[in-house]
C-alpha positions as CSV (number, residue, x, y, z in Angstrom):
1,X,0.1,0.1,0.3
2,X,1.3,3.4,-1.1
3,X,1.9,5.6,1.7
4,X,-0.8,8.6,2.3
5,X,0.6,12.1,2.6
6,X,-1.0,14.0,5.7
7,X,-3.5,16.0,3.0
8,X,-5.0,12.3,2.1
9,X,-5.2,11.2,5.2
10,X,-7.3,14.2,6.0
11,X,-9.2,13.8,3.4
12,X,-10.4,10.2,3.9
13,X,-10.7,11.1,7.4
14,X,-13.3,13.9,6.4
15,X,-15.2,12.0,3.8
16,X,-15.7,9.1,6.2
17,X,-17.3,11.5,8.7
18,X,-19.7,12.7,5.6
19,X,-20.4,9.0,4.8
20,X,-21.6,8.5,7.8
21,X,-22.2,11.6,10.1
22,X,-22.9,9.6,13.6
23,X,-19.7,7.5,13.7
24,X,-17.6,8.6,16.7
25,X,-14.2,10.1,16.5
26,X,-12.7,7.1,18.8
27,X,-13.9,4.8,15.8
28,X,-12.4,7.3,13.2
29,X,-9.0,6.9,14.8
30,X,-9.5,3.0,15.3
31,X,-10.5,2.8,11.7
32,X,-7.6,5.1,9.8
33,X,-4.5,4.0,12.5
34,X,-4.4,7.4,14.0
35,X,-4.7,9.0,17.0
36,X,-7.9,10.9,18.4
37,X,-6.1,14.5,18.1
38,X,-5.6,13.8,14.5
39,X,-9.1,12.9,14.0
40,X,-10.1,16.3,15.5
41,X,-7.6,18.2,13.4
42,X,-9.0,17.0,10.4
43,X,-12.5,17.2,11.3
44,X,-11.7,21.0,11.9
45,X,-9.5,21.8,9.3
46,X,-8.6,20.1,5.4
47,X,-5.3,21.7,5.3
48,X,-3.0,20.1,8.1
49,X,-1.1,22.7,10.5
50,X,2.5,23.4,9.4
51,X,5.1,20.7,11.6
52,X,6.7,22.4,14.5
53,X,10.6,22.4,13.8
54,X,12.0,21.1,17.4
55,X,14.4,23.6,19.2
56,X,17.4,21.3,20.0
57,X,19.8,22.5,22.5
58,X,23.5,23.0,21.3
59,X,25.3,22.8,24.7
60,X,28.7,23.1,23.0
61,X,27.9,26.1,20.6
62,X,26.0,28.3,23.6
63,X,29.1,29.6,25.3
64,X,30.2,31.0,21.6
65,X,26.3,32.9,20.7
66,X,27.3,36.0,22.1
67,X,30.6,36.2,20.1
68,X,29.1,35.4,17.0
69,X,26.2,37.7,17.1
70,X,28.7,40.3,17.7
71,X,31.2,39.7,14.9
72,X,27.8,39.6,12.4
73,X,26.6,42.8,14.0
74,X,30.0,44.4,13.4
75,X,30.0,42.9,9.4
76,X,26.6,45.2,8.9
77,X,29.4,48.8,9.2
78,X,32.0,46.6,7.5
79,X,33.0,46.7,3.0
80,X,30.5,44.2,1.9
81,X,33.5,42.3,0.4
82,X,35.0,41.7,3.8
83,X,32.3,40.5,6.0
84,X,32.5,37.5,8.0
85,X,31.1,33.9,6.3
86,X,30.1,30.9,8.3
87,X,33.2,29.0,7.6
88,X,35.3,32.4,8.5
89,X,33.6,32.5,11.9
90,X,33.9,28.7,12.6
91,X,37.6,29.3,11.6
92,X,38.2,32.3,14.1
93,X,36.4,30.2,16.8
94,X,38.8,27.3,16.5
95,X,41.7,29.5,15.9
96,X,41.0,32.1,18.3
97,X,39.4,30.5,20.9
98,X,39.9,27.1,20.8
99,X,36.4,26.0,20.6
100,X,35.7,22.2,19.9
101,X,32.4,23.0,17.8
102,X,31.4,21.5,14.1
103,X,31.0,23.6,11.1
104,X,27.6,22.8,10.7
105,X,26.5,23.8,13.7
106,X,28.0,27.0,13.2
107,X,26.3,27.5,9.7
108,X,22.9,26.7,11.0
109,X,23.4,29.3,13.6
110,X,25.0,32.0,11.0
111,X,21.8,31.4,9.2
112,X,19.3,31.9,11.9
113,X,21.3,35.2,13.2
114,X,21.0,36.8,9.9
115,X,17.6,35.8,9.0
116,X,16.7,38.0,12.4
117,X,18.7,40.9,11.2
118,X,16.9,43.5,9.9
119,X,17.1,44.6,5.9
120,X,19.2,47.4,5.5
121,X,16.5,49.3,3.4
122,X,19.6,51.5,1.6
123,X,20.7,48.6,0.2
124,X,17.5,47.5,-1.6
125,X,17.6,48.0,-5.7
126,X,14.6,49.3,-7.5
127,X,13.9,48.2,-11.0
128,X,14.5,51.0,-13.5
129,X,12.5,51.7,-16.7
130,X,14.3,53.7,-19.7
131,X,12.3,55.3,-22.4
132,X,13.7,54.9,-25.8
133,X,16.6,57.1,-27.0
134,X,16.4,58.7,-22.9
135,X,19.8,57.1,-22.0
136,X,22.9,55.4,-22.2
137,X,26.2,54.3,-20.1
138,X,29.7,54.3,-20.9
139,X,32.8,52.6,-18.8
140,X,36.1,51.4,-19.6
141,X,36.6,47.6,-18.7
142,X,40.5,45.9,-18.6
143,X,41.1,43.0,-21.0
144,X,44.7,41.1,-22.0
145,X,45.4,40.3,-25.5
146,X,48.8,38.4,-27.3
147,X,49.6,41.6,-29.9
148,X,52.2,40.2,-32.1
149,X,53.1,37.4,-29.4
150,X,53.6,39.5,-26.5
151,X,50.6,39.3,-23.8
152,X,49.5,42.8,-23.7
153,X,47.0,44.8,-21.1
154,X,44.6,47.3,-22.8
155,X,41.4,48.7,-22.0
156,X,37.8,48.5,-23.6
157,X,35.4,51.6,-24.3
158,X,31.9,50.8,-23.7
159,X,29.0,52.3,-24.5
160,X,25.4,50.9,-24.1
161,X,22.0,52.3,-24.7
162,X,20.1,51.3,-21.6
163,X,16.3,51.0,-23.3
164,X,17.6,48.2,-26.4
165,X,20.8,47.2,-24.7
166,X,22.3,47.7,-27.9
167,X,26.3,48.3,-27.3
168,X,29.6,49.4,-28.9
169,X,33.0,48.4,-28.0
170,X,36.6,49.4,-29.2
171,X,39.8,48.6,-27.6
172,X,42.4,51.2,-26.7
173,X,46.0,50.8,-25.4
174,X,45.2,53.0,-22.4
175,X,42.3,55.3,-20.7
176,X,43.6,59.1,-21.8
177,X,41.3,61.4,-22.6
178,X,41.8,61.0,-26.6
179,X,40.6,57.5,-26.1
180,X,37.9,58.2,-24.3
181,X,36.4,61.0,-26.9
182,X,37.4,59.2,-29.5
183,X,35.2,56.3,-28.2
184,X,32.5,59.0,-27.7
185,X,33.1,59.9,-31.7
186,X,32.7,56.3,-32.8
187,X,29.9,55.2,-30.7
188,X,27.7,57.8,-31.8
189,X,28.6,57.2,-35.4
190,X,27.8,53.4,-34.7
191,X,24.4,53.8,-33.5
192,X,23.4,56.7,-35.8
193,X,22.4,59.4,-32.7
194,X,23.0,60.7,-29.2
195,X,21.2,59.4,-26.1
196,X,19.4,62.4,-24.0
197,X,22.0,61.7,-21.1
198,X,24.7,59.7,-20.5
199,X,25.6,58.1,-16.6
200,X,29.6,58.0,-15.8
201,X,31.6,57.0,-12.8
202,X,34.2,59.7,-12.0
203,X,36.8,58.9,-14.6
204,X,39.6,61.0,-15.0
205,X,39.1,62.2,-18.5
206,X,35.4,63.8,-17.7
207,X,36.0,64.7,-14.0
208,X,38.7,67.3,-12.7
209,X,37.5,67.2,-9.2
210,X,34.2,65.3,-7.1
211,X,32.7,68.2,-5.5
212,X,29.6,67.8,-3.1
213,X,26.7,65.9,-3.7
214,X,26.5,65.0,-7.4
215,X,28.4,68.3,-8.5
216,X,31.4,67.8,-10.5
217,X,34.2,70.4,-12.0
218,X,34.4,68.6,-15.5
219,X,37.3,68.8,-18.2
220,X,37.2,71.6,-20.6
221,X,37.5,69.0,-23.3
222,X,34.3,66.8,-22.2
223,X,32.3,70.0,-22.0
224,X,32.9,70.3,-25.4
225,X,32.2,67.1,-26.5
226,X,29.0,67.6,-24.4
227,X,28.2,70.8,-26.3
228,X,28.8,69.6,-29.7
229,X,26.4,66.4,-29.3
230,X,24.0,67.9,-27.2
231,X,23.5,65.2,-24.4
232,X,23.3,66.0,-20.6
233,X,25.6,63.8,-18.2
234,X,25.1,62.1,-14.9
235,X,28.1,60.7,-12.7
236,X,27.4,58.4,-10.5
237,X,28.8,58.0,-6.6
238,X,32.4,57.5,-6.2
239,X,33.6,54.1,-5.3
240,X,31.6,50.6,-4.9
241,X,28.4,52.3,-3.9
242,X,27.9,53.7,-7.2
243,X,28.6,51.2,-9.4
244,X,24.6,50.1,-9.3
245,X,23.6,53.3,-10.4
246,X,24.9,52.2,-14.2
247,X,24.6,48.3,-13.6
248,X,23.9,47.8,-17.1
249,X,27.7,49.1,-18.8
250,X,29.1,47.6,-15.7
251,X,27.6,43.9,-16.4
252,X,28.3,44.5,-20.0
253,X,31.9,44.8,-19.4
254,X,32.1,41.3,-18.1
255,X,29.4,40.0,-20.3
256,X,31.2,41.0,-23.8
257,X,34.9,40.0,-21.9
258,X,33.6,36.3,-21.3
259,X,31.7,36.1,-24.7
260,X,33.9,37.1,-27.4
261,X,37.5,37.2,-25.9
262,X,37.9,34.0,-24.3
263,X,40.2,32.3,-25.2
264,X,43.0,35.3,-25.1
265,X,43.0,36.4,-28.5
266,X,45.8,36.5,-30.9
267,X,46.5,39.4,-33.2
268,X,48.9,41.2,-35.2
269,X,47.9,44.5,-34.8
270,X,45.4,46.8,-32.9
271,X,43.1,47.3,-35.7
272,X,42.8,43.7,-36.4
273,X,42.0,43.2,-32.4
274,X,39.1,45.9,-33.1
275,X,37.8,44.1,-36.4
276,X,37.4,41.1,-34.0
277,X,35.6,43.2,-31.5
278,X,33.0,44.9,-33.9
279,X,32.1,41.6,-35.5
280,X,31.0,40.6,-32.1
281,X,29.0,43.9,-31.8
282,X,27.5,42.3,-34.9
283,X,26.6,39.4,-33.8
284,X,25.5,40.6,-29.9
285,X,22.5,42.1,-32.1
286,X,21.0,38.5,-32.6
287,X,21.0,38.0,-28.7
288,X,18.1,38.1,-26.3
289,X,18.6,39.9,-22.9
290,X,16.9,37.9,-20.2
291,X,13.2,38.8,-20.0
292,X,12.5,40.3,-23.1
293,X,10.5,38.6,-26.2
294,X,12.7,40.2,-29.1
295,X,16.3,40.4,-29.9
296,X,18.9,43.6,-29.0
297,X,18.8,44.4,-32.9
298,X,15.2,44.4,-33.0
299,X,14.5,46.4,-30.0
300,X,17.4,48.8,-31.1
301,X,15.6,49.3,-34.6
302,X,12.4,50.6,-32.7
303,X,14.9,52.8,-30.6
304,X,16.9,54.4,-33.3
305,X,14.5,56.6,-34.0
306,X,14.6,58.4,-31.0
307,X,17.9,59.4,-30.9
308,X,18.9,62.9,-31.1
309,X,20.5,63.3,-34.5
310,X,24.3,63.3,-35.4
311,X,26.2,66.9,-35.9
312,X,26.8,67.7,-39.3
313,X,30.7,67.9,-38.0
314,X,32.7,65.6,-36.8
315,X,33.9,66.1,-32.9
316,X,38.0,66.6,-33.2
317,X,38.9,64.1,-30.5
318,X,42.7,65.3,-30.7
319,X,44.7,67.6,-28.6
320,X,46.9,70.1,-30.5
321,X,50.5,70.4,-28.6
322,X,53.5,72.7,-29.2
323,X,56.4,70.5,-28.0
324,X,60.0,71.4,-29.1
325,X,62.4,68.9,-31.4
326,X,65.4,68.1,-29.6
327,X,68.9,67.7,-31.1
328,X,68.1,63.9,-32.2
329,X,65.4,65.1,-34.1
330,X,62.7,64.0,-31.8
331,X,59.5,65.4,-29.8
332,X,58.7,64.3,-26.7
333,X,54.8,63.7,-25.9
334,X,53.1,62.1,-23.0
335,X,57.1,60.8,-22.0
336,X,57.3,59.3,-25.0
337,X,59.6,60.2,-28.0
338,X,58.8,60.7,-32.0
339,X,60.9,61.4,-34.8
340,X,60.7,64.3,-37.4
341,X,62.7,65.2,-40.0
342,X,65.6,67.0,-39.2
343,X,65.3,70.2,-40.8
344,X,62.9,70.8,-37.8
345,X,65.9,70.4,-35.0
346,X,65.7,73.0,-32.4
347,X,62.1,74.6,-33.4
348,X,58.9,74.2,-32.3
349,X,56.0,72.1,-34.0
350,X,52.6,71.4,-33.8
351,X,51.4,67.8,-33.0
352,X,48.4,66.8,-33.1
353,X,47.8,64.0,-30.5
354,X,44.9,61.1,-31.1
355,X,44.2,57.9,-29.1
356,X,45.9,56.1,-31.7
357,X,48.2,58.0,-33.6
358,X,50.0,60.9,-33.7
359,X,50.8,63.4,-36.2
360,X,53.5,66.1,-36.5
361,X,52.3,69.5,-38.2
362,X,54.3,71.9,-40.1
363,X,51.5,74.6,-40.7
364,X,48.5,72.4,-42.4
365,X,51.5,69.7,-43.8
366,X,51.4,66.6,-42.1
367,X,55.5,65.6,-42.1
368,X,55.6,62.5,-39.7
369,X,52.7,60.4,-38.4
370,X,53.4,57.4,-35.8
371,X,51.5,55.0,-33.8
372,X,51.1,56.3,-30.4
373,X,53.2,54.6,-27.8
374,X,52.3,53.7,-24.5
375,X,55.5,52.6,-22.3
376,X,57.1,55.5,-20.8
377,X,60.3,56.4,-22.3
378,X,59.7,54.3,-25.6
379,X,60.8,55.5,-29.1
380,X,58.9,55.5,-32.6
381,X,61.9,56.5,-35.2
382,X,61.3,56.5,-38.7
383,X,64.7,55.9,-40.8
384,X,63.6,58.6,-43.5
385,X,63.5,61.3,-41.5
386,X,67.7,61.1,-40.7
387,X,68.6,60.3,-44.3
388,X,69.9,64.3,-44.7
389,X,72.3,63.6,-41.4
390,X,73.3,60.1,-42.7
391,X,74.8,61.8,-45.9
392,X,77.1,63.6,-44.1
393,X,77.2,61.0,-41.1
394,X,77.6,57.7,-43.3
395,X,79.6,55.8,-40.1
396,X,76.3,56.8,-37.9
397,X,74.3,54.2,-40.2
398,X,75.2,51.0,-38.9
399,X,74.4,51.5,-35.2
400,X,71.5,53.8,-36.0
401,X,68.4,53.2,-33.7
402,X,65.8,54.2,-36.6
403,X,67.8,51.2,-38.9
404,X,67.0,48.8,-36.4
405,X,63.6,49.6,-36.2
406,X,63.4,49.6,-39.9
407,X,64.9,45.8,-39.9
408,X,62.4,45.1,-37.8
409,X,59.4,46.6,-39.6
410,X,60.4,45.6,-42.8
411,X,61.2,48.9,-44.4
412,X,64.7,48.2,-44.9
413,X,64.0,44.6,-46.8
414,X,66.8,42.2,-47.9
415,X,67.2,44.1,-51.4
416,X,68.5,47.2,-49.6
417,X,70.9,44.8,-47.4
418,X,72.2,43.3,-50.4
419,X,72.8,46.4,-52.0
420,X,74.4,47.7,-49.3
421,X,76.8,45.3,-48.5
422,X,78.1,45.2,-52.0
423,X,78.0,49.2,-52.8
424,X,80.6,48.9,-49.5
425,X,82.6,46.4,-50.7
426,X,83.4,47.8,-53.8
427,X,83.5,51.6,-53.1
428,X,84.4,51.6,-49.6
429,X,82.4,51.9,-46.4
430,X,81.8,55.5,-46.6
431,X,80.8,55.9,-50.1
432,X,78.7,52.8,-50.2
433,X,76.9,53.6,-47.5
434,X,76.4,57.2,-48.9
435,X,75.4,55.4,-52.1
436,X,72.5,53.8,-50.0
437,X,71.2,56.9,-48.4
438,X,71.2,58.2,-52.1
439,X,68.7,54.9,-52.9
440,X,67.0,55.5,-50.0
441,X,66.4,59.6,-50.6
442,X,65.0,58.5,-54.2
443,X,62.1,56.7,-52.8
444,X,60.6,60.1,-51.7
445,X,60.4,60.9,-55.5
446,X,60.2,58.1,-57.3
447,X,57.7,54.9,-57.7
448,X,59.0,51.6,-55.1
449,X,59.0,49.5,-58.0
450,X,61.2,51.8,-60.4
451,X,64.1,51.9,-57.6
452,X,63.9,48.6,-56.8
453,X,64.4,47.1,-60.0
454,X,67.1,49.9,-60.8
455,X,68.9,49.2,-57.7
456,X,68.9,45.7,-58.5
457,X,70.5,46.2,-61.7
458,X,73.2,48.4,-60.1
459,X,73.8,46.3,-57.1
460,X,74.5,43.1,-60.1
461,X,76.9,45.5,-61.9
462,X,78.7,46.3,-58.5
463,X,79.1,42.8,-58.1
464,X,80.9,42.3,-61.5
465,X,84.4,43.6,-62.7
466,X,84.1,45.3,-65.8
467,X,86.8,44.7,-68.2
468,X,86.9,48.6,-68.9
469,X,87.8,48.9,-65.2
470,X,90.0,46.5,-64.4
471,X,93.0,48.3,-65.8
472,X,92.5,51.7,-63.8
473,X,94.8,52.0,-61.2
474,X,93.6,51.5,-57.9
475,X,93.6,54.5,-55.7
476,X,91.4,56.3,-52.7
477,X,88.0,55.9,-53.2
478,X,86.0,59.3,-53.8
479,X,84.3,60.8,-51.1
480,X,82.1,62.5,-53.1
481,X,78.4,61.2,-52.8
482,X,78.0,59.2,-55.9
483,X,75.3,60.0,-58.4
484,X,72.5,57.3,-59.0
485,X,70.7,57.4,-62.5
486,X,67.3,55.3,-62.9
487,X,68.9,54.0,-65.9
488,X,72.5,53.2,-65.0
489,X,73.6,49.9,-65.9
490,X,76.2,49.8,-63.0
491,X,77.9,51.9,-59.9
492,X,81.0,53.6,-60.8
493,X,84.2,52.5,-59.0
494,X,85.8,55.9,-58.5
495,X,83.8,58.5,-59.6
496,X,80.7,60.7,-58.8
497,X,79.2,59.7,-62.4
498,X,77.4,57.3,-63.4
499,X,77.2,55.4,-66.8
500,X,73.9,56.2,-69.0
501,X,72.1,53.7,-70.8
502,X,71.8,54.0,-74.4
503,X,67.9,55.5,-74.0
504,X,69.0,57.9,-71.5
505,X,71.6,61.1,-71.7
506,X,71.0,62.4,-68.0
507,X,71.6,61.5,-64.3
508,X,69.3,62.1,-61.7
509,X,70.3,62.9,-58.1
510,X,68.1,64.1,-54.7
511,X,70.0,67.6,-54.8
512,X,69.3,68.0,-58.6
513,X,65.2,68.5,-57.4
């Protein structure tokens, strides 16, 4: 016979009494095998009374209850992440008081104490509703990736529309103001509009100083961005207490990182990583947020018309600086060094500092461009910027830092190495290096394919020993920089002139420009 539940037993007792109202309580108890008290309970109510919990004595724990109560009461004023767990309470009792008590006993008592404690109302979260296009959230999140084989830490700019959950992500190597502003510009262009208000924590690119209450002393560049696009800003409370005020973007950072950046990505450049991030943004349009019937992309299609329109002009997120060029033909920007053409040494130049790049300007003309560096004291040197000096000081080329960087990047190719080696062997170190410098200078005016083919022909001629020159007596090599002709058949042995091919009658030299 299957075991009856207490509700079923009560039902059978009540049915028997309805069938035979004259049956006694004693008879019902004998018939169903229960006490008369149970029969009376069944006749009084169809729903059994809840079972009474047994209060068991705890003689071993009893002396330590006041200590546990004091610890848990003090936790109410302690930071949330540094409060006692039940296991930590048990460990302290054993280590500090040598209490002989079981961990399960302590766990039950800690749970009981916490149920008795009053709820802190300020910690209760109130669900929020966001009208379409009314609000967005911005934050930075840290991530790691392999950049050209080196484990690198970067920062992901995250923008999220509060209503639809539509997001935009982009990775930078720092959290500088230029990255902050550039992220906004790209995010607004990505969603095709601007929300009415954006929530932030108190990050330095936007806030100079936290004042009383919600007041903030804001940076001028952030005010200019806000004025350009016409949105309002809202700053959360400082510290962990304000994290819930922009909980959407706080959770978005971790979700996107786990969903699209695990395993740790391996990329050759930051641009390749951002292409991977952009693909993740497209894929997220197909996801469902918990509790919503439509996808993020479908929700955003409904919200898009509620956004403020973009400005006609794009906001310039770069910063204009005027550093002086040092004796090594470099400018120092944010404790990093960038090369410029040597003709600007000891002059002040304009530098346009962006999130990813840095441009050096002479008036309206860009004279140098570099990828922005992050590490303090690092250098970005371009060999082409030093060629005029190297023509005068050829001995400085073999150990030049710019040459090492050009070799590492592939700008100084195997063909250049072969030509330089043969030229030095035939003309000597000084004249051969000057010949190489002239080839490099020619890159500024002639197509690379033409220079490569002619330098290959010239290097082939240098490697041979023509009959017309074999009887020439050996003598000191000319220190005059040899001319190079695009159609020359070989480099001369001791003179500054080249032998023209039958199809040309003139030679070219960068000085002749």
